[in-house]
C-alpha positions in Angstrom: -5.7 -18.0 -3.6 -3.1 -15.2 -3.1 -0.1 -17.5 -3.7 -1.6 -18.5 -7.1 -2.2 -14.8 -8.0 1.3 -13.9 -6.9 2.7 -16.8 -9.0 0.6 -15.8 -12.0 1.8 -12.2 -11.6 5.5 -13.2 -11.5 5.2 -15.5 -14.5 3.1 -13.0 -16.5 5.7 -10.3 -15.9 8.4 -12.8 -17.0 6.4 -13.5 -20.1 5.9 -9.8 -20.9 9.7 -9.3 -20.4 10.4 -12.2 -22.8 8.1 -10.7 -25.4 9.5 -7.2 -24.9 13.0 -8.6 -25.5 11.8 -10.4 -28.6 10.1 -7.2 -29.8 13.3 -5.2 -29.3 15.1 -7.8 -31.4 12.5 -7.4 -34.1 12.9 -3.7 -34.2 16.7 -3.8 -34.1 17.4 -6.6 -36.5 14.4 -8.0 -38.3 12.7 -4.9 -39.5 15.8 -3.4 -41.1 16.6 -6.7 -42.7 13.0 -7.0 -43.9 13.2 -3.6 -45.6 16.4 -4.5 -47.4 15.2 -7.9 -48.6 11.8 -6.5 -49.6 13.5 -4.0 -51.9 15.7 -6.6 -53.6 13.1 -9.3 -54.0 9.6 -7.9 -53.3 7.6 -11.1 -53.1 10.1 -13.6 -51.8 11.7 -11.0 -49.5 8.4 -10.2 -47.9 7.6 -13.8 -47.6 11.0 -14.5 -45.9 10.5 -11.5 -43.5 7.1 -12.7 -42.5 8.3 -16.3 -42.2 11.2 -15.2 -39.9 8.8 -13.2 -37.8 6.4 -16.1 -37.5 9.2 -18.5 -36.4 10.5 -16.0 -33.9 7.1 -15.4 -32.5 6.4 -19.1 -32.3 9.7 -19.7 -30.5 8.8 -16.9 -28.0 5.3 -18.4 -27.4 6.9 -21.8 -26.8 9.3 -20.3 -24.3 6.4 -18.5 -22.5 4.5 -21.8 -22.3 7.7 -23.4 -20.8 7.9 -20.6 -18.1 4.3 -21.5 -17.0 5.1 -25.2 -17.1 8.2 -24.6 -14.9 6.0 -22.6 -12.5 3.6 -25.6 -12.3 6.4 -28.0 -11.5 8.0 -25.6 -8.9 4.5 -25.3 -7.3 4.4 -29.0 -6.9 1.4 -29.4 -9.2 3.3 -31.7 -11.7 6.3 -33.9 -11.2 6.8 -34.4 -15.0 7.8 -31.4 -17.1 6.3 -32.9 -20.2 2.9 -33.2 -18.7 3.2 -29.7 -17.2 4.2 -28.3 -20.6 1.2 -30.0 -22.3 -1.2 -28.6 -19.7 0.4 -25.2 -19.9 0.1 -25.2 -23.7 -3.6 -26.1 -23.4 -4.1 -23.2 -21.0 -1.9 -20.6 -22.7 -3.7 -21.1 -26.0 -7.1 -21.1 -24.3 -7.9 -24.5 -25.8 -9.1 -25.8 -22.5 -9.4 -29.6 -23.2 -10.0 -30.3 -19.5 -8.3 -33.7 -19.6 -5.9 -32.6 -16.9 -7.3 -30.7 -13.9 -5.1 -29.0 -11.4 -5.7 -29.3 -7.7 -7.9 -27.0 -5.7 -4.8 -25.2 -4.4 -3.5 -24.3 -7.9 -6.6 -24.4 -10.1 -6.7 -20.6 -10.3 -3.4 -20.7 -12.2 -5.2 -22.2 -15.2 -7.5 -19.3 -16.0 -4.8 -16.8 -15.1 -2.5 -18.4 -17.6 -5.2 -18.4 -20.2 -5.7 -14.6 -19.7 -1.9 -14.1 -19.9 -1.7 -16.3 -23.1 -4.5 -14.4 -24.7 -2.7 -11.1 -24.1 0.7 -12.4 -25.2 -0.7 -14.0 -28.4 -2.5 -10.7 -29.1 0.8 -8.8 -28.7 2.5 -11.3 -30.9 -0.1 -10.7 -33.6 0.5 -7.0 -33.3 4.2 -7.6 -33.8 3.5 -9.6 -36.9 1.3 -6.8 -38.3 4.1 -4.4 -37.6 6.5 -6.5 -39.7 3.8 -6.7 -42.4 3.3 -3.0 -42.4 7.0 -2.2 -42.6 7.4 -4.6 -45.5 4.3 -3.1 -47.3 5.7 0.5 -46.7 9.0 -0.5 -48.1 7.4 -1.9 -51.2 5.3 1.3 -51.7 8.3 3.7 -51.5 9.8 4.5 -54.9 13.5 3.6 -55.2 16.1 6.2 -55.8 16.4 5.3 -59.5 12.6 5.7 -60.2 12.8 9.5 -60.3 10.0 9.7 -57.8 
């Protein structure tokens, strides 16, 4: 049990680090670009900013799933990365098909990954709302030429 908990802790910390790096990239690059684009083209600029945020968050989630899959392969639970990735995606998204069941030795990793996935997807949603809020704030602010 403790090796599974330790493994889950390490992978969860790696996932949190990955999401933190992506969030830092959002704050540094995406939010200022979203503000500029939303001022120039309010509808399409906002749509582009949200689309870019969605793609970046999806890529981050796919990378987080890959980290769990790699942990499953390294733990000897799967020999095929594709099968490990599929199983990891089912766990991370809390879908829980149950078509693949891990061994007794590693079965605790499934629910721990589901808990981690729920938290990571929740934080990703918060990042998306941050982008949306920044775009909305930019659209509400009067431009310099409006006299306001």
